[in-house]
N, C-alpha and C positions, 0 to 999 in steps of 0.2 A: 603749165609752166609756173615755177615759183622763182622769184628774184629775191636774194638776200643782199640788201644794200648795206655796205659797211661790215661785211662778214668777217674780215680778218682771217685768222687761222681756224675759226670755229663756225664754218658754214653749216647752215641747216641741211640735213640729209635731203637728197633729191632736189636740190635748188641750184640755180646759177648764182654764183657768188660774185659780187662787185665790190671792190675796195680800191682806194687810191694807193694802197701799198701792195707791192708784188710779193706776196707771201704764200705759203702753202695753203691751198684751199680756194684761192682767188682765181676765178675763171676770166673775169674781165677787169682790167686795171682802168679804173676811171674814178674821178673825184666827184662825189655827190653834190659838190657845190659848183660844178662846171656843167653848163647846159649847151645843147641838149645831151641827154644820155645816149649812148651808142646803141639804141634799140628802136625798132619800129613802133609806131602807135599800136596800142592794144596787144602787146606781145605776151603779157603775163596774166595769170589768173589770180595770183597772190603775190604780195610784196611783204617782206619782213624787214623791219628796221629795228634791230635790237641795240639799244644803247649807242645810237649815233645822233639822233635828233638833238640831244642836249649839247652836242659839239658843233652843230650848224650855226653859223653866224646868224643872229636874229633877223637881220635885214634880208637874208636869203631863205628863211624858212618857208615863206609862201611860195617862192620859186621852186624849192625842193618838192613841196607837196603838189604843186601844179605839174611838175615833171613826172612825179610818180603817177599822178592821175592820167597823164597822157599815155604812159606805157602800160597801164592796167586796162584790161578788157572791161567793157560795160558790165556792171554787176559784180566785178571782182572785189577782192578784199585786201586791206592792208592792216598789218598788226605792228604797232610801235610799242616799244618798252623804253621807258626813261626813268631815271631816279626822280623821286618827287622833288619839286623845285627848290625847297629850302631845307631838305633833309640833309643829314650828315653825309649820306652817300653822294648827294649832289655837290655839296660844298667841298668835300675832300679832294676832288680832282681839279687841278688848276687849269685844265683845258676845257672844263664845262663853261659855256657862255650863254646858254639858252634855257633858263629854268622854265619848267612846265608844271601846270596843275590841271585839274579837270576842265576849267573854263578855257584854257589855252586852245583846246580843240573845238570849242564853240565857234571860233572864227572861221572854221572850215565847213560847218554844217548850216546851210541856209534855213533848215527846218527846225533848228534848235530853239528852245524857248526864248533865248535872248536875241537881241538884234545885232550881235557882234559880227556876224558874217557880212552885213552890209558896210562895215568899215572898209574892208579891202576887196571884197567880192572875188575871192579865189575860185578855182574850179570847185564844183559842189561835191562834197563828201557827205555821207550820212554817218553820224556816230551810231555805231551798233552796240558797243559795250565799252564801259570804262571800269576798270577794276584796280583798286588801290590796295596793294598788300605791302610788301617791302618796297616795291617799285610801282609805278603807274603803268598799266598796260591798257592801250587804247586800240580797239578794233573798229575800223572804218570800212564803209562800203562805197565804191564809186557810184555816184549818182549821175544822171543825165544820159544823153544819147550821143554826145560828141566825144 
């Protein structure tokens, strides 16, 4: 099972689409900033969040990641794409409020070289890959047994 959070009208093929807007392609109308999500623990193998994280209120970003961790099966993966934090693509949209760069995701990985995870101690993710092209694409793996 694959969950596409914030899918809008462009849901990834063969996924369950969640968005706060009731538009074509959305299977579950729910706000990514409202918890808990309407899914059981460990319901999904993959979560996709394409161009939503930069719209999440910064003080809710850890809650969003923890909730994604809850609904993802152990060993499952999450793929996020965001415009680079200070790029024109980020700045152009007046609804962007959560700029990200490569170090942003260090806060979610307790094994990362820095000690940033210890600041908030969210649910443990493993940074699998960070790719910066036009946008920043981050692939994470759910760590832990809980």
